[in-house]
Structures are given as structure tokens and as C-alpha cells.
C-alpha positions in Angstrom: 97.4 163.6 25.5 98.7 166.1 28.0 101.0 168.6 26.7 101.1 170.9 29.5 100.2 171.5 32.7 99.3 174.7 35.0 100.3 174.9 38.5 97.6 177.7 39.3 94.7 175.7 38.5 96.8 171.7 39.1 95.6 170.6 35.4 96.9 168.5 32.9 95.6 170.0 29.6 96.3 168.5 25.9 97.4 171.2 23.4 94.1 172.6 22.2 93.3 173.8 26.6 96.1 175.0 26.6 96.7 177.0 23.5 92.4 178.1 24.9 94.4 177.8 28.3 97.1 181.1 26.6 94.2 183.0 25.2 91.1 183.7 27.6 92.4 186.6 29.8 91.6 185.0 32.6 93.7 182.9 32.9 96.8 184.9 30.2 98.8 185.0 33.9 98.8 180.9 35.0 101.5 179.8 35.1 102.2 176.9 32.4 105.1 174.8 32.4 105.6 171.6 29.3 105.4 168.4 29.9 106.3 164.7 28.1 105.2 161.4 28.2 107.9 158.7 29.0 106.9 155.4 29.3 103.2 155.3 31.0 104.3 158.3 33.2 104.2 162.0 32.5 106.5 163.7 33.8 106.2 167.6 34.9 109.4 170.0 34.0 110.0 173.0 35.2 113.0 175.5 36.4 111.8 174.5 40.0 111.6 171.1 39.9 110.2 167.9 38.5 107.1 166.1 39.9 105.2 163.6 38.2 102.1 161.9 37.7 101.5 158.0 36.6 99.4 158.0 34.2 96.8 156.3 36.6 96.2 158.7 38.6 94.8 160.4 35.6 90.7 159.7 35.1 89.8 156.8 33.1 86.6 158.5 31.5 88.2 161.8 31.1 91.7 160.8 30.0 91.8 162.7 27.3 90.7 166.2 29.2 93.8 165.2 31.3 91.9 165.6 34.4 94.1 164.4 36.8 91.5 161.8 39.5 90.9 164.4 42.9 88.0 163.6 44.9 87.3 160.5 46.1 82.5 159.7 45.7 81.5 158.4 48.5 77.6 157.4 46.6 80.1 155.6 44.2 83.4 154.2 45.9 85.8 155.4 42.9 87.6 158.1 42.8 87.4 161.1 40.2 88.3 163.9 38.5 86.8 167.1 38.6 85.0 166.7 34.8 83.0 164.0 36.5 82.0 165.7 40.2 80.4 167.6 37.4 78.9 165.3 35.1 78.3 161.9 36.6 78.4 162.0 39.4 77.2 165.4 40.3 75.7 166.3 43.9 77.1 163.5 45.1 78.5 163.4 48.8 82.7 163.5 48.0 86.1 163.5 49.7 89.8 164.9 48.4 91.5 162.1 47.5 94.4 162.7 49.0 92.4 162.0 52.5 90.4 158.9 51.2 93.4 157.5 50.1 96.1 158.2 53.3 92.9 157.6 55.4 92.2 153.7 53.7 96.3 153.4 54.0 96.7 153.9 57.4 93.7 151.4 58.0 95.0 148.6 56.0 98.3 149.4 58.2 95.8 149.1 61.7 94.3 145.4 60.4 97.5 144.8 58.3 99.2 144.8 62.1 96.9 143.2 63.9 96.4 140.2 61.9 100.2 139.7 61.9 99.8 140.6 66.2 97.2 136.6 65.7 99.5 134.9 63.7 100.7 132.8 67.0 97.6 133.2 68.3 96.3 131.3 65.1 99.6 129.7 63.9 99.0 127.5 67.1 95.3 127.4 66.8 96.1 124.9 63.7 99.0 123.8 65.6 96.4 121.9 67.6 93.9 121.3 65.0 96.8 119.8 63.6 97.3 117.4 66.7 93.5 116.2 67.3 93.0 115.8 64.0 96.6 113.7 64.1 94.9 111.7 67.2 91.2 111.2 65.6 93.2 109.4 62.5 94.6 108.0 65.3 91.4 106.6 67.6 89.4 105.4 63.8 92.6 103.5 63.4 92.3 102.0 66.7 88.7 101.9 66.9 88.7 99.6 63.4 91.3 97.4 64.5 89.2 96.7 67.7 86.5 95.9 65.9 88.1 94.2 63.7 89.3 91.8 66.2 86.4 91.8 69.0 84.6 90.4 65.5 86.6 87.7 64.6 86.7 86.7 69.0 82.6 86.6 68.8 83.3 84.8 65.5 85.1 82.8 67.2 83.2 82.0 69.6 79.8 81.8 67.9 81.1 79.2 66.3 82.6 76.7 68.8 78.9 76.6 70.5 77.5 76.1 66.9 80.3 73.6 67.7 80.1 72.8 71.0 75.9 72.7 70.9 76.1 70.4 66.9 78.4 67.8 69.5 76.3 67.6 72.0 73.9 67.1 69.7 75.0 65.2 68.4 75.2 62.7 70.7 72.1 63.1 72.5 71.2 61.5 68.8 73.9 58.8 68.9 72.4 58.0 72.8 69.2 58.0 71.8 70.1 56.0 68.4 72.0 53.3 70.7 69.0 53.3 73.3 66.6 52.9 70.4 68.7 50.4 69.1 69.0 48.6 72.5 65.1 48.7 72.9 64.5 47.1 69.2 67.5 44.3 69.8 65.4 43.6 73.1 62.4 43.3 70.5 63.5 40.9 68.3 64.9 38.9 71.5 61.9 38.8 72.4 60.2 37.5 68.8 62.4 35.1 68.8 61.4 33.2 71.3 58.1 33.2 70.7 
């Protein structure tokens, strides 16, 4: 856990790193300040100002070394600390994390603005699509009614035609039967006379 920060190195340090920093000749003149842990934030205290560095700005892989993420690895598309850049990300192209974040924010703002400007157009398209859907559903409903009505009318026409043909054939049959009966009656009368 970080207990101090070197203002000159811009690095958070645990107690062991802090002790080494104090004893090593190269770092003796560095300005080291102690820090306190409050909730999820690490607060850097010194006489002139208070700087807040949230835990999510610390490297998740090298958190125990108190390394903040300073660079963005372009190859892996992730933020990295100085230890990462010497290890797994060695040789990868990086750019400052703050620059990457600033550009991403600018791009997101521009994209958000562009999307917001298209909202009225998209809303009008949605209304038009909804209107067309209602129109289509009404057309389907009306067509269904038309089909049923036409089918019923055709059924009635067909039944009426069948009834007419039936009546016509029965009438012809009755007429033929009447004619045949008359012929038979005439043969009977002739046979009775002989």
C-alpha cells in the first residue's frame, strides 16, 4: 500500500520503497510527502497543496509498487505504468495517458454531439416508420375483410348458380318424364284398343 509520494519522480511508494528512496544518494534531495488512505482515494498531503490520486489511476498489475498509469500502450490498447513498460509492454509504442484520455474525450464529445444533432431526424424517421406500420396494418386488416366478403359473395354466387342448374336440370328431367309418360300413355291406349 502506498504510504508516500516522490514529487520529483511523480511516483507513489510503499514504506520499503520510501526507505530506499531516503537512503539512496541519487534520491536524497527529492521532495517526498506522506499520504493517507481515505475510502477509495489516496490523498497526498504537503504544506502547499493537496493532490488527489484515485485508486483506479493506479496500475492494477503493479499496485503493490504504487505505480500510477502514465502511458497508453497502443499495441495492447490499455493504460500501463512505468514497470509495465519495462516488462510485458517493453518495445510497444506508447503515448501519454493524459493525451490519449483527452483525445478520447474530445472524440466522444464530437460523436455525442453528432449523434444528438441526428436525433430529430431519427425521431422523424421513427414517427414515419410508425405511421407506415399503422397504415400497413390497416391495409392488411381491410384486405382481410375484403377477401372474406368476396369469398362470401362468390360462395353465394356459386351456390345460387348450382341451385339454378339443379332447378333447370330437375325441370328438364320433369319435362322429359312428363313427355315419356305421355308417350307411354299413348302406347297403352293403343294397346288397349287392339
